[in-house]
C-alpha positions as CSV (number, residue, x, y, z in Angstrom):
1,M,0.0,0.0,0.0
2,F,2.9,2.3,0.6
3,D,4.2,1.8,-2.9
4,E,1.2,3.5,-4.5
5,I,2.0,6.8,-6.1
6,V,-0.6,9.4,-5.2
7,N,-1.0,12.5,-7.3
8,R,-1.1,15.4,-4.8
9,K,-0.8,18.2,-7.3
10,G,-3.8,20.5,-7.6
11,T,-5.1,19.6,-4.2
12,S,-4.1,22.8,-2.4
13,C,-1.1,20.8,-1.1
14,A,1.7,23.0,0.3
15,K,4.3,20.3,-0.4
16,Y,3.5,20.3,-4.2
17,D,1.4,23.3,-5.1
18,A,3.5,25.9,-3.2
19,L,6.9,25.0,-4.6
20,E,7.3,28.3,-6.4
21,T,6.1,30.3,-3.4
22,Y,8.7,28.7,-1.1
23,F,11.6,27.9,-3.4
24,G,11.1,30.1,-6.5
25,Y,10.9,27.1,-8.8
26,S,7.8,25.1,-9.8
27,D,9.6,22.1,-11.4
28,L,11.3,20.6,-8.3
29,Q,10.6,17.1,-6.9
30,P,9.3,17.8,-3.4
31,L,11.2,16.0,-0.7
32,W,10.7,18.6,2.0
33,V,7.9,19.5,4.3
34,A,7.1,16.9,7.0
35,D,4.0,15.2,5.7
36,M,3.9,11.8,4.0
37,D,3.0,11.0,0.4
38,F,1.1,7.9,1.6
39,K,-2.6,7.7,1.8
40,T,-4.1,8.1,5.3
41,P,-5.2,4.7,6.7
42,D,-8.5,3.4,5.4
43,V,-9.8,3.3,9.0
44,I,-9.5,7.0,9.2
45,N,-10.7,7.8,5.7
46,N,-13.8,5.6,6.3
47,A,-14.5,7.3,9.6
48,I,-14.3,10.7,8.0
49,I,-16.6,9.7,5.1
50,K,-19.1,8.2,7.5
51,R,-19.2,11.4,9.6
52,A,-19.5,13.5,6.4
53,T,-22.7,11.6,5.4
54,H,-24.4,13.2,8.4
55,G,-24.4,16.4,6.4
56,V,-24.0,18.9,9.3
57,Y,-20.6,20.1,10.3
58,G,-21.2,22.3,13.3
59,Y,-18.9,23.2,16.2
60,A,-17.4,20.1,17.7
61,K,-16.0,19.1,21.1
62,P,-14.1,16.1,22.4
63,T,-16.1,13.4,24.0
64,T,-15.3,11.0,26.9
65,K,-14.2,8.6,24.2
66,T,-11.7,11.1,22.7
67,Y,-10.0,11.6,26.1
68,N,-10.0,7.9,26.9
69,L,-8.4,7.0,23.6
70,V,-5.5,9.5,24.2
71,K,-5.0,8.0,27.7
72,E,-5.1,4.4,26.4
73,W,-2.7,5.2,23.5
74,M,-0.1,6.7,25.9
75,K,-0.3,3.6,28.1
76,K,-0.2,1.1,25.3
77,R,2.5,2.8,23.1
78,H,4.6,4.5,25.7
79,D,3.8,2.9,29.0
80,W,2.8,6.3,30.4
81,E,-0.1,6.4,32.9
82,I,-2.0,9.6,32.5
83,D,-5.4,10.9,33.7
84,T,-7.9,12.3,31.3
85,S,-8.1,15.5,33.4
86,W,-4.5,16.3,32.3
87,I,-5.5,16.6,28.6
88,S,-6.4,19.7,26.7
89,F,-7.2,19.9,23.0
90,C,-5.9,22.6,20.5
91,N,-5.9,23.2,16.8
92,G,-2.2,22.5,16.4
93,V,1.1,21.9,18.2
94,V,2.7,25.1,17.0
95,P,-0.3,27.3,18.1
96,A,-0.2,25.5,21.4
97,Y,3.5,26.1,21.8
98,S,3.1,29.8,21.0
99,A,0.3,30.0,23.6
100,A,2.5,28.3,26.2
101,I,5.3,30.8,25.7
102,E,2.9,33.7,26.4
103,A,1.3,31.8,29.3
104,F,4.5,31.0,31.2
105,S,6.9,33.9,30.4
106,E,6.9,37.7,30.0
107,E,8.2,39.8,27.1
108,G,12.0,39.9,27.3
109,D,12.3,36.6,29.2
110,E,14.6,33.9,27.9
111,I,13.5,30.7,26.3
112,I,16.2,28.0,25.9
113,V,16.1,26.0,22.6
114,Q,18.3,23.1,21.6
115,T,19.4,23.8,18.1
116,P,19.5,22.8,15.3
117,V,15.8,22.3,15.7
118,Y,12.4,22.6,14.0
119,F,12.3,26.3,13.2
120,P,8.9,27.2,14.7
121,L,10.4,26.3,18.1
122,F,12.6,29.4,18.0
123,N,10.5,31.6,15.6
124,S,7.5,31.5,18.0
125,V,9.8,32.8,20.7
126,K,10.7,35.8,18.6
127,H,7.1,36.3,17.5
128,N,6.1,36.6,21.2
129,N,8.9,39.1,21.9
130,R,11.0,36.7,24.0
131,K,14.7,36.1,23.7
132,V,16.0,32.8,22.1
133,V,18.9,31.3,24.0
134,R,20.6,28.6,21.9
135,N,21.9,25.5,23.7
136,S,23.5,23.9,20.6
137,L,23.6,20.1,20.5
138,K,27.0,18.5,20.3
139,E,27.7,16.6,17.1
140,E,30.3,13.9,16.7
141,N,30.5,11.8,13.5
142,G,26.9,12.7,12.8
143,Y,25.6,11.7,16.2
144,Y,24.1,14.4,18.4
145,T,24.0,14.7,22.2
146,M,22.9,17.4,24.6
147,D,25.5,19.8,25.8
148,L,24.4,20.1,29.4
149,E,27.5,22.0,30.6
150,D,26.7,24.7,27.9
151,L,23.1,24.7,29.1
152,K,24.0,25.3,32.7
153,S,26.3,28.2,31.7
154,K,23.5,29.9,29.8
155,I,20.7,29.8,32.4
156,S,20.0,33.2,34.0
157,S,17.4,34.8,36.2
158,K,15.4,35.6,33.0
159,S,15.4,32.0,31.8
160,K,11.8,30.7,32.1
161,I,11.4,27.8,29.7
162,L,13.4,24.9,28.3
163,V,12.1,23.6,25.0
164,L,12.6,19.9,24.4
165,C,12.1,18.4,20.9
166,S,11.6,14.7,21.6
167,P,12.2,12.8,19.4
168,H,14.3,15.4,17.8
169,N,13.6,17.0,14.5
170,P,15.7,17.2,12.4
171,V,18.6,15.2,13.9
172,G,16.5,12.1,14.6
173,R,17.6,11.4,18.1
174,V,15.4,9.5,20.6
175,W,16.7,10.8,23.9
176,S,17.6,8.1,26.4
177,K,16.0,7.9,29.9
178,E,19.3,8.9,31.4
179,E,19.7,11.9,29.1
180,L,16.2,13.1,29.9
181,E,16.8,12.7,33.7
182,E,20.0,14.7,33.6
183,L,18.2,17.4,31.6
184,A,15.3,17.5,34.0
185,K,17.5,17.7,37.0
186,I,18.9,21.0,35.7
187,C,15.5,22.3,35.0
188,I,14.2,21.4,38.4
189,E,17.2,23.1,40.1
190,H,16.7,26.3,38.1
191,N,12.9,26.3,38.1
192,L,12.5,26.0,34.4
193,L,9.3,24.9,32.8
194,I,9.9,22.1,30.2
195,I,7.8,22.3,27.1
196,S,8.2,18.9,25.4
197,D,7.2,18.7,21.7
198,E,6.6,14.9,21.3
199,I,4.8,15.0,18.0
200,H,7.1,12.3,16.5
201,A,6.9,10.0,19.5
202,D,5.1,7.2,17.6
203,L,7.6,7.2,14.7
204,V,10.5,5.7,16.6
205,F,12.8,2.8,15.9
206,K,13.9,2.3,19.6
207,K,12.4,2.8,23.0
208,F,10.8,6.3,23.5
209,T,10.4,7.8,26.9
210,P,7.9,10.7,27.4
211,M,9.7,13.3,29.5
212,A,6.8,13.6,32.0
213,S,6.6,9.9,32.5
214,L,10.0,9.8,34.4
215,S,8.7,10.9,37.8
216,K,6.0,13.0,39.5
217,E,8.5,15.7,40.2
218,I,9.4,16.0,36.5
219,S,5.8,15.7,35.4
220,N,5.0,18.7,37.6
221,I,7.3,20.9,35.6
222,T,6.4,19.6,32.1
223,L,3.9,20.5,29.5
224,T,3.7,17.9,26.8
225,L,2.5,18.7,23.3
226,N,1.5,15.9,20.9
227,S,-0.8,15.0,18.0
228,A,-1.7,12.1,15.8
229,G,-1.0,14.4,12.8
230,K,2.5,13.2,11.9
231,T,1.9,9.6,12.8
232,F,-1.1,9.1,10.6
233,N,-0.6,11.8,8.0
234,I,-3.5,13.9,9.2
235,A,-1.6,17.1,10.0
236,G,-3.9,19.1,7.8
237,L,-6.9,18.4,10.1
238,N,-5.3,20.5,12.9
239,C,-6.0,18.4,15.9
240,S,-3.5,18.3,18.7
241,Y,-3.5,17.9,22.5
242,S,-1.4,18.9,25.5
243,I,-0.8,16.9,28.7
244,S,0.1,18.3,32.1
245,E,-0.3,16.7,35.5
246,N,0.3,20.0,37.2
247,K,-3.2,21.5,37.8
248,E,-1.8,25.1,38.0
249,I,0.1,24.8,34.7
250,K,-2.9,23.2,33.0
251,E,-5.3,25.9,34.2
252,K,-3.0,28.7,33.2
253,F,-2.4,27.1,29.8
254,D,-6.1,26.5,29.2
255,K,-6.8,30.2,29.8
256,E,-4.2,31.1,27.2
257,L,-5.8,28.7,24.7
258,A,-9.2,30.3,25.3
259,K,-7.7,33.8,25.1
260,R,-6.2,33.0,21.7
261,E,-9.4,31.2,20.6
262,I,-7.4,28.1,19.6
263,A,-9.0,25.5,21.9
264,S,-11.5,24.5,19.2
265,V,-10.9,21.6,16.8
266,N,-13.0,20.9,13.8
267,V,-15.2,17.8,13.7
268,F,-13.1,15.9,11.3
269,G,-10.0,16.4,13.5
270,Y,-11.7,14.6,16.4
271,T,-13.1,12.0,14.1
272,A,-9.7,11.2,12.6
273,L,-7.9,11.2,16.0
274,E,-10.4,8.7,17.5
275,A,-10.2,6.4,14.4
276,A,-6.4,6.6,14.5
277,Y,-6.0,5.7,18.1
278,E,-8.7,3.1,18.2
279,F,-8.0,1.2,14.9
280,G,-4.7,2.5,13.4
281,E,-2.0,0.6,15.3
282,E,-1.6,-2.2,12.7
283,W,-1.2,0.3,9.9
284,L,1.4,2.2,12.0
285,E,3.5,-0.9,12.5
286,E,3.6,-1.5,8.7
287,L,4.4,2.2,8.1
288,K,7.4,2.0,10.4
289,K,8.7,-1.1,8.6
290,Y,8.4,0.8,5.3
291,L,10.1,3.9,6.6
292,K,13.0,1.9,8.0
293,K,13.3,0.2,4.6
294,N,13.5,3.6,2.9
295,I,16.1,4.9,5.4
296,E,18.3,1.8,4.7
297,F,17.7,2.2,1.0
298,T,18.9,5.8,1.1
299,K,22.0,4.8,3.0
300,E,22.9,2.0,0.6
301,Y,22.1,4.2,-2.5
302,L,24.4,7.0,-1.4
303,A,27.2,4.5,-0.6
304,K,26.9,2.7,-3.9
305,S,26.9,6.0,-5.8
306,N,30.1,7.1,-4.0
307,S,28.2,10.3,-3.1
308,K,29.8,12.8,-0.9
309,V,26.5,13.3,0.9
310,Q,26.4,11.6,4.3
311,F,23.8,11.0,7.1
312,L,23.5,9.0,10.2
313,E,20.4,6.7,10.3
314,P,17.8,8.4,12.5
315,E,16.5,6.8,15.6
316,A,13.1,8.3,14.8
317,T,11.1,10.2,12.2
318,Y,11.1,9.9,8.4
319,L,13.4,13.0,8.1
320,L,17.0,12.5,7.1
321,W,19.6,15.2,8.1
322,L,21.8,15.1,5.0
323,N,25.4,16.4,5.5
324,F,27.0,18.0,2.4
325,K,30.2,19.2,4.1
326,N,32.4,16.7,2.2
327,T,31.4,18.5,-1.1
328,E,33.5,21.4,0.2
329,L,31.0,23.8,-1.3
330,K,29.5,26.7,0.5
331,H,26.0,26.4,1.8
332,K,24.5,28.8,-0.8
333,E,26.3,26.9,-3.6
334,I,24.8,23.6,-2.4
335,K,21.4,25.1,-2.2
336,N,21.6,26.5,-5.7
337,M,22.8,23.2,-7.1
338,L,20.0,21.3,-5.4
339,F,17.3,23.7,-6.8
340,Q,18.8,24.6,-10.2
341,K,20.5,21.3,-11.2
342,S,19.3,18.4,-9.1
343,K,15.8,19.9,-9.2
344,V,14.8,18.7,-5.8
345,A,13.2,20.6,-2.9
346,L,14.8,19.9,0.5
347,N,14.5,21.9,3.7
348,D,17.4,24.3,4.1
349,G,19.4,23.3,7.1
350,R,20.1,26.8,8.1
351,S,16.4,27.4,8.8
352,F,16.9,25.0,11.8
353,G,19.7,27.2,13.2
354,V,23.2,28.3,12.3
355,E,24.3,24.7,13.2
356,G,22.5,23.6,10.0
357,D,25.2,25.1,7.7
358,S,25.9,22.6,4.9
359,Y,22.9,20.4,5.9
360,F,19.6,19.9,4.2
361,R,16.6,17.8,5.4
362,L,15.1,15.1,3.2
363,N,11.7,13.6,3.8
364,C,11.8,9.9,2.9
365,A,8.1,9.2,3.6
366,L,7.2,8.4,0.0
367,P,7.1,5.4,-2.3
368,T,10.6,3.9,-2.7
369,S,10.5,4.3,-6.5
370,Q,10.0,8.1,-6.0
371,L,12.7,8.2,-3.4
372,E,15.1,6.5,-5.8
373,E,14.3,9.1,-8.4
374,G,15.1,11.9,-6.0
375,L,18.3,10.4,-4.8
376,G,19.4,9.9,-8.4
377,K,19.0,13.6,-9.0
378,I,21.0,14.4,-5.9
379,V,24.0,12.1,-6.5
380,T,24.3,13.2,-10.2
381,Y,25.7,16.5,-8.8
382,F,26.9,15.5,-5.4
């Protein structure tokens, strides 16, 4: 089912129909934005079609079933016991994150972000008139770890929030329990709120540990943001949720969601979430096998082609952090060659932070035949 080529052009699809807007070229093969070129599972499509036959699409709200399915999913997939009273719904992880920044800091306060990282995690800080403090990850032979000594040196009296991307986008790390505990210890000592973006938590190839699941003490300083959007390719339905055991944090956050009018999700968002968490697990397991196959295919293809492009197999996600440093070209030169000669659209590594110089992010969640086509275009010039 994942080998099927789906024509997404002309469907108001950002990935395909906005190429010229984002890149200045309309003839690129899109291997960029983080949604998949696979059809959403039939169990979700059928649930949406069934709901649509009702014919009335008024305001929606989550039901007891919606809350319970999130709770059961966390227990089943991540061995995390939560209570339904900890859950709030929102129309997207990024809007929720932006709301959290405003709820738990003041203008001019410092928000610590571990770069290179998904760019809205620092752009939203700037948009809310807060200061981004970069705690750059350490990289050794393509493998990234947290630089906790650097973190401790950068915490000040104005530091209010530590942003955790877990699993990490774009470097593909699944943080170990020990790494998370060390990070949390610092946050507890310095009274930092942890906002943990865990939207890729289900797309992992090793054991994933939710930050808030480590202990009650850590749970009490953590606001977790998540969604079924990436997992089941339903990001366009804008349904996300937050989890916080700390009643004071949750109440303050809920007030901010209400203030921004972003606590309302459309009826198809809830419908899709329920179908995904109730019936989508088998599809997810097959998806992960296919993604792993594509990752391994990419590694072998680049090796056989004697390409100068390198990457370390990610521990999570379908996003490959391609390293072009061995080409000895400047970042802008690499970018121009990718767009003008290879004719592929990749995410610019510098958009994830200055640490992304000479890196570009490739989305491998597409049929292997199309992936092979894209890789062929890249290795021709690199």
